[in-house]
matplotlib code that plots the C-alpha trace (Angstrom):
import matplotlib.pyplot as plt

x = [198.7, 196.0, 193.0, 191.3, 187.7, 185.1, 181.4, 178.9, 175.3, 175.7, 177.5, 181.0, 183.4, 186.8, 189.1, 191.0, 194.8, 194.8, 194.7, 191.3, 192.8, 194.9, 191.7, 190.0, 192.7, 195.0, 198.7, 200.6, 202.5, 199.3, 197.3, 199.8, 199.5, 195.7, 195.7, 197.9, 195.6, 192.5, 194.1, 195.0, 191.5, 189.9, 192.3, 191.5, 187.8, 188.0, 190.0, 187.5, 184.7, 186.5, 187.4, 183.9, 184.9, 182.4, 183.5, 184.1, 186.4, 188.2, 188.7, 190.2, 192.6, 193.7, 194.0, 191.5, 187.9, 184.8, 183.8, 187.2, 186.5, 183.1, 184.8, 187.4, 184.6, 182.8, 185.9, 186.3, 189.9, 190.4, 190.6, 193.4, 197.0, 199.1, 201.2, 198.1, 196.8, 200.2, 200.2, 196.7, 197.5, 200.5, 198.6, 196.1, 198.8, 198.8, 202.3, 202.9, 205.7, 206.9, 208.7, 210.6, 211.3, 213.2]
y = [199.6, 201.5, 199.4, 199.7, 200.9, 200.7, 201.5, 199.2, 200.2, 202.3, 199.5, 200.2, 197.3, 197.2, 194.7, 192.3, 192.5, 188.7, 188.0, 188.5, 188.9, 191.9, 193.3, 192.9, 195.0, 192.4, 193.3, 191.5, 189.0, 187.8, 187.8, 185.4, 183.0, 183.2, 182.5, 179.5, 178.2, 178.8, 177.0, 174.0, 173.8, 173.9, 171.2, 168.9, 169.4, 168.6, 165.5, 164.3, 164.8, 163.2, 160.1, 159.8, 159.7, 160.3, 162.8, 159.9, 158.2, 161.4, 162.0, 158.5, 159.0, 162.5, 161.5, 164.1, 164.1, 164.1, 167.5, 168.9, 167.5, 169.3, 172.6, 172.0, 171.5, 174.6, 176.7, 177.6, 178.7, 180.1, 176.6, 175.4, 176.7, 176.4, 173.8, 171.6, 171.9, 170.9, 167.9, 166.9, 167.2, 165.0, 162.4, 161.9, 161.8, 165.3, 166.7, 170.2, 172.5, 175.9, 178.0, 181.2, 184.0, 187.3]
z = [-6.1, -8.0, -8.9, -12.3, -11.8, -14.6, -14.8, -16.5, -16.5, -13.3, -11.5, -10.3, -11.0, -9.2, -10.9, -8.7, -8.3, -8.4, -4.7, -3.1, 0.4, -0.8, -2.4, 1.0, 2.7, 4.3, 4.1, 1.3, 3.5, 5.3, 2.1, 0.4, 3.3, 3.3, -0.4, 0.0, 2.8, 0.6, -2.3, -0.1, 1.3, -2.1, -3.3, -0.4, -0.8, -4.5, -3.7, -1.2, -3.7, -6.6, -4.6, -3.3, 0.3, 3.1, 5.7, 8.1, 5.5, 4.7, 8.5, 8.9, 6.0, 7.1, 10.8, 12.0, 13.2, 11.0, 12.4, 11.3, 7.8, 7.8, 8.7, 6.0, 3.4, 4.6, 4.2, 7.9, 7.3, 10.8, 12.1, 9.8, 9.8, 6.7, 8.4, 9.2, 5.6, 4.2, 6.5, 5.5, 1.8, 2.3, 4.2, 1.3, -1.3, -2.7, -3.5, -2.3, -3.4, -2.2, -4.7, -3.7, -6.0, -5.5]

ax = plt.figure().add_subplot(projection="3d")
ax.plot(x, y, z, "-o")
ax.set_aspect("equal")
plt.show()
């Protein structure tokens, strides 16, 4: 896919294709999984913040340790599989849905 490149005041701007992981060079299949993981981590972090949970309280509700909640909030995506993130989301009452398209 050819990216649109523009110049603004001698600054080269490359427009995103819509998935930062593809922009970073990951293959399309892996990039889609990484994006889903990132979206779930963001949703979980927002939920913890909006409910006013401490990391200890969030850990108890998710069934994980407080250090894992800290890693989640810091965006340490390498430590969380898509399966685990879906499980955590379900445990705290988030509804997840997978849609397939041809």
